[in-house]
N, C-alpha and C positions, 0 to 999 in steps of 0.2 A: 617662344615656348610650347612645348605640346600642351594642345588644350584636353584638358581631362575632363570627360563625361561623368559627370556624377548621376548616380543611379538612387532611386526611391531609394529610404531605408526600408519598407518593409520588403521590398525584393533583393535589397542588402541581404536582410535576413532570412530570407526565405532560400536564397542561394548558398548560403554559409553551411559548412558542415556541420550537423552537432555533434557535441562532444561526446563520444564514445561513454559507455555506461554500463557495466550488465544488465542482464535481462533481469535478474534478483531483485537487480536495486531499483529497475524502474517499477517494477510491479508491486513493491513495499512503497514508493513514493504516489504510485495511484493511490492506494488503500488509504494510507494516510489523509493524500489529501480529500477522497472519500469521505473518509471519520470525520475529519473538520470541517466538513458543511453539514450541519444540523437542517433535519425534515422540519416542517412544517409541525407536527405535531410533537417532537424534539423540544424545541426553541418554544412553544406553548408551554410544555411541561417545563423548562427550566425556567422560562418568566413567573410561573407559579410557585416556583419551588425554592426562589431566593425571595420572594416578595416576602414584608413583613407582616402585611398586612395581607386580607382577603384584597383580589384585585379591582373589585366592585365595590366596595365595604364603603365608598364615597359617596354612593347612589344610594343604597339603601341603610345605611347605620340609623338612621332616622325610623326608619321602620321595627327596629329591633330596643329592646329596653336598654335603658343605661346602666340598671343595675339587677343584678339577678333576684330570685321571688326570696322572700324573706317566711318568718313564720306566720303561718297565718295567711300568707299568695302563692298564687302559682300561674304559670304563664298559661296565655288563651289566645285563642285568633281574636281579631277586631276586626270586621268586615266595615268600610263604608261604603252600603249602598247603594249612594249617591254617585260614586266614583265605580262603582259596577258598571261595564260596559254587554257585558255576554259576549267576548271576545273567544273564550275558553283558553287561554295563553296561559294560565294557572291549571287548568287541566294537560295540559299538552307537558308543560314543564314536569308536572308532578308523573305524569308516564314515565318520560324519557327519564328521571334520575331514577325514577325505582325499579327502573327496568318490567315494568309490567306487561305483561299479555296485551293482544290486541282490543280485547273486550272486557277488559279489567279496568277500573277507575278509582281512584279512594277520596278523588275532589270531582263535584259534580256541580253544574251551574243549573239552576231552575228561575219559574218565572214565576211573580204574582202579577193578576191583573186586577182591574178594580176603577172606578171614577164613577161618571158621567158619558152618556152619549155626547155632550158637548165637551167634558173634559174627562177623558179617557186615560190611563193609570198603566205602567208599562214596567213594574219593576223588576230585573236581572238579580238572582241571588246566587251566590258560589260558598259552596260549603264543605264542609268536611268531615272528620271526626272531633267532636266538641270537647273530648278531654273531661269529662265531664267528673264532677266533684262526688257522686256518686255513681261510678259505673253501671249500669247492668248486665252488658258483657262481662266484666268483670266476677259476680256475683252471679251468673247464669251459668257459665263453663264451670265442666266437670272434671276438670284435668290442669286446674291453676293455668292456662293458658295468657293469663295478663297479670298484668302488674303496672299500678300507680306510681311514679316515681313520688317520693318523697319529700323531694324537695322541688324538683318541674310542676311537679303535678300530670305528667304528660303519662296517658295511657297506651301501653308499650303492649303487642302481641307477638308471642313468645313462639315464632313458628315450628321451631324442634320439638314442643312438648305438645302440640296440636294435634289431636285426632282426627278432625273434619267432622264431626258430628254437627255444626251449624247451627247450636244454639243458641249460639250469641247473635245470628244476624236475626232469629226471629225474638230475641229481648231486647237486641238493642230498636226504640221507635225513629233512628235518625237514618235508618240505612249505611250505617258507615263501615261496619266489619264486612267485606266482600269474599264472599268462597270461591276458591283457583279451582277447578274441577281436574285441574292437567295437576295440578300439585298436592289433591286431593285435603289442603289445608286452604283456611280462614286467612285473610291479611288485611290489612287496615293502616290508616294513616300512623305516622308517629310526630309527625311537625316535623318530622327531618334531625331527628335528636344530635345527630352526627352532627349535624351540621352545624346547630346552635351552639353545641359542646364548643367549636373552634371560633366562634365569632360568626361563621357565617348563616344567610338568610335561609330561609326556606326555600323550594323549587318556588313554591304557589307566589310567594311572598318576592322571589329577587324578581318574577317573570312577567310578573304584574303590573303593563305598560300605563296605567294612570295611578299603582301607590292606593289599590283601594283594599290591599290586605296588609295586616300587622301584625304585629307578635309583642304585646303586653303583657303587663304584671298586673295580674287583677287580685283584690281580695274574694277568699273565699265566702266570709261570715254575709259580705255582698250578696256573691252569685246567691247564696241560698235565698236570700229574703229577695229576691228577684224574682227568681224560681217561686217562692211560692205563690209571691202576686202576678205570678203566671204573665211576665215580662220576657217574651221572646220574638218569634214568627207569626206572623196571621197564621193560621191553619197548618200550624206545627202542632205537634203531641204535646201533652202537660209537662212543663219543664218541672212542676215539682218532683217527677220519677226517678230523674239520673240528675238534676241538676247543673243543666251544659252549662261551660266555662264561655263560651263564644260569645262576643258583645258585637250586634247589629247596630249602626250607625245611620243617620240620616234615612232613617224608614219614610218613605212617602204615607204623610199621615191621612186617611179615610178607608172605606171598605175594601181590604185587596183580601183576597182569595186563590191560592193556587192554580196557575193555568191547566194541569192535567184534574181538575178536581172532576170533570162532568166524565172523566174515562177510569172509570174503575176497569182494573182485568184481574182473568182470573191467575193465582199465583202459582206455585209450585205445585204437587200433588205429595209427594213425597210418601211413592209406595211402599217404600221399603219399612217407613213407620207405619204408615198406616195398616198393612199387612200382622206389625208386630202387635197394634194395640186391636186390633179385631182377636186374634187368637189368642194372645194373653189373655183376654177380658172371656174370652171361650171357654179359657181353661176356667178361670178362675169362677165361671159362672155353672159350669157343671158340676164343680166339685161341689159348691153351693148346691145344687138340686141333690147331687149324691148324698150329701146331708141331710136334709128336708126328708130325704124319703127313710132312711134308717131313723131318722127319730118318726118316723109317721107310720113306723113297727113294720117297716119292708125287713125281715132278716135279711134279704138278698142284694141290697138297695137297688138303686135302677135297674140295672139287667145286669147282675153279677158283676164279675173284676172286669169287662172289659167297657164301662161305660168309663172307669178312673182311668184305662189305661190307654182311649182315646182321647179324654179328657188331657193327661199328661203329652204326649204326644203332640198335639193340636199345640200346646205351650212351647215345649222345647222348637217347636217349628216356627211361630212367633219369635222367640229370642231369637234364634237365628237367622232370621230374614231381615233381626234387627244392625246386624253386620256391615248389611249391604249399604246401610245409609252412610256409613264412616267411609272420610276419605284416606286413612291410614286405618282399616280395620286391625292390623297387627297390632297396635297398640291400645286397645280396645280396654287395657286392662288396666288402665290410668283413671278410667272412668269415674270410680269411687272417691276419689282426689277433694272432690271438692262435696265433702258431702256435708260439711259444716253449713255451708251456701246455698248448693246448687239442689233445685229439686229433680235436676236429672239424674246426680249421682244417687239422690235419693229414691229416684223409680228404679235403677238400676239395681242396685244392693235390696229393695224388697222384693222386684220382683225375682231374682235371682234367690233370694229366701226361700221365696213359694214355691221356686222349680225345685230346693233341694228337700221343701218338707214334703210335696205331692210326689216325688220320688222313692222318697226312703217308705211316704205310706204305701205306694204302692207295690215296691220292692215288698215291704213287708205280709203286702197280701200277695203276692204271686211265693216267695219263697215258703210261707207258715201260712198258709190260708184255714189249717185246723186251732192253729193258737190262740189265732187272732180272732175267729169265731165263738173261740170259748173266753175272749177277756170283750165282750161289748162296750165297759165302759173305756176300757185304750181306742177303742178302735176309734168311738166318739170324739175322742179328745185328740186322737189324731188327725181325723178329719176336721177336728172345729181351728185347729190348729193349720191344715192347710187355707181352710176357706179365711179364718184373720189372716193369715201371710197375702194370700190373693186378695183380699179387699186393699190392705195396705197398699199393695202393688198399682189397684185401680186406681184407689186415693192421690197413689202420687202423680199416677199419670195426668190423671185432671190438672192437680196443682201446675205441673208441670208447664200447664199452658195458661193455666189462669193465670199466676204471677208475671207472663210476660202485658197484663194492660190489653188486651184487644179484647172488644163487647161478644165479639162472638165467639172467645174461648173461653169465656168466665167462667168459673164453679157451675151456677144456676142451669148452664147452659151445655158446659160439657160433661159435666156430672152424671146428668139426666141422660145424655146418649151416651156416655161409655157403660152406665148401670144397666142403661135399658140393653143395650148389646150383649154384656153378660148372661142378663135372663133371657133373652132372647135365643140366645145362643146355645146356653145350657140347656132348655129346653130343647133347641132342635138336635142336639147331640143327643140326648137323652129318648128321644121318638123317633133314631134311627136307629137305635141300639135296642129298644122294643121293639121298633119293627121287623129288627131279624128273628126276632123272637113267636115272632106272629100269633096264633092263635093262645098262645101260652102266657100273657100278659093285656089279655083286651082291656079289662078294666085300667090299668095304669095307662095304657098307651091312650084310649078315650080321653083320660082326664088329662096325659099330659097335651092330646092335640090341640083340647079345650083352653089349658093352658096358654101355650103358645099362640092360637089366637088371638087372646084377649092383649100379650102382653106386644103380641105385634100391632096389635091396633094403637094400643096405648101408643108406642115409639113412632111410629108412621104421623098419627096427629100432632104431636111432640115437634118432631120433625117440618111438619108443614108450615106453623108459624113462622120459622124464617122467613118464608114467601110474604106475610103481610107488613114486612114492617118500608117507611117510607122518610124520606125525607133526604137530606146530605152527609147525617152521620154516618159513623161504619154500619150500623146494621143496615139502613137505608141500603148502602153501599154493598151490602152484600147481598141484599133480597132483590135489588136490579141483577146481580151476577146469577143468582138464581132462575130469576126470570127471563134473563136475555141468557147469554155465552152457553150459558152450563145448565140450559132447561131440559136436554134431550137425557143427561146426564140423571136432573132431577125424574125425570118420567120414567128413565129406567129403571131405580132405584125403587120407585113407588111399585112400578109393576113386580120386581123380583121378591119383594116386602109382602105384595100383595099372594102372589103364588105359591114363595115359605112358607107364607104363616096361615094363608087360610086355604086356598085351592088344592094346595098339594096333600095338607094333612089331613082334608075333608076326605081327598080318594082314598086316601092310606087305610081311614075308619071304613068308608064303604067298601073296600075289596076286602078290609081283613071279615065283615058281616055276608060277603059273598064266598067264602069259603075260599079265599086264593092269598093263602101269605106268601106264595113268592111275588105277589102284587103290591102285598101293604109291606114288605120290605122295599120294592124297587120306589114306591111313591113316598115312603118318609124319608130315604135314603136324597131323593128329588129333594124333597123339603129342607132337608142341611144345605143341600148344593145350592139352593135357591137362595136361602136365607144369609147361607152367609157369603152367597156372591154380592145380595144384596147390602150386607154390612162393609161388604170392601169399596163398594161406591158412593155410601153414605160416608165415611170416613174421609176417604179421596175428599168428597168435597167440602168437608169439613176442613179440610187446607186449602184447598183451591177457591172459595168463597170467602173466605177471611179478608177484610181488607188494612192492608198493609200500611202501618205506619211509618212516614220516611218524609225527608224535608219538604217543605210545598214548593210544589212547583216542577220539581224533579221528574223527569222520566220511568215511567213503568219499567223497573228491572226484569 
């Protein structure tokens, strides 16, 4: 028999002719084969889509409450400090899941230190929004951009409603709302409410490798009682202010303090706000001086119609500058929505009223001067209305900062500074207007220069007290900032105050007696400029030197 040589199967298959198939069929077959091979992302999505429950539920189910909150209860974070290692996995997970910008964080990790040299203590603290029972951010917001869920108690921020005024960042004592300059709005933690709704754990809870963060149901009455007793964290702000719902467990006993307590740093200067406050207070003070001059018998007021017009122009300029502070100025019209509870809304409403009443007075004086001169009682009544509305606006400005409970901004300090600015700059504007008249207003100019010097002396003496505080309390930290990093600004403010309140007014008077009215106009105008610049610096220090409350151990923002 002939021997048949067997060939390997692979070679035989390779040499066998392939069945002929039309090119169109081969293309369809290749496309069907490609669609049948899912990518890793598609396989991952399919697994999660077909799952009856969250994939990781077996790991974090114990970290979520078994039942939703009932009447008188709400959801809250519970942090086991004994388990927190400071790894910041919670920070990274929150940042990634919520798509935060590179320099934006909704959860922070701080540090408490204490103990003794023999047994030092170091305690990491992870914190986010505490979803307070009485959230200060909600009561402060002028546009109703916060809501507290009536069932879960979660405090949510409505991004579409926000105008970026940042008042909530001043009101919250735990630094929870964070301003995003790129988007022009404030954003904050909402406890991953959408994940909780479908049984998923918040990002920080799921990411913590030590299970240090949990979601628990707490009794609101118990939260209130603990807050009244001051039970929270060492170095944290008084919990009785907002009643924070977060529960911290396993706190190491002993005398603990924030690791950054000895590092006070200057805060943001809020230049548009400083300009707005100074110029609106100048306008209010200027109209007050105008009213006092007419009550004293000056039939032409301080310096005729020029003085109230100058004050009105400055006031409008200040109101316009305030829009530069908003992240979304096109929506500024919403700012009076919170007038029932927000002092910022009340400030806007009262200053707006002041601007309208003052504009009406100036318009009447401009269009119907003879008619108004023939009715002095009506003129005085209109001026009194202007001064009253201006005083209400300045008072509202004081309360805007007083209610956030920062000692450096309390009414006894801010009120004196704001009123002092109104008087000093009101007199400085009057001096400048009188200086233009030269020898025609010798006696009023001298009296105004003397009054300006006295008011400036009182205000500078009051401001000097800010540097005297000692200790580790907020006023002590403010004093350290003023004596340290902000010392040059303090010296500049003092120099400008002396120049605008004493040196230049005295020069205006001396030049007037020397028979050079043009020199008097120049010196009085420079006095106004120096006084105005000094008040701008003082108001910048008002913002930069305040000791901002935040969670203990957190790095300064």
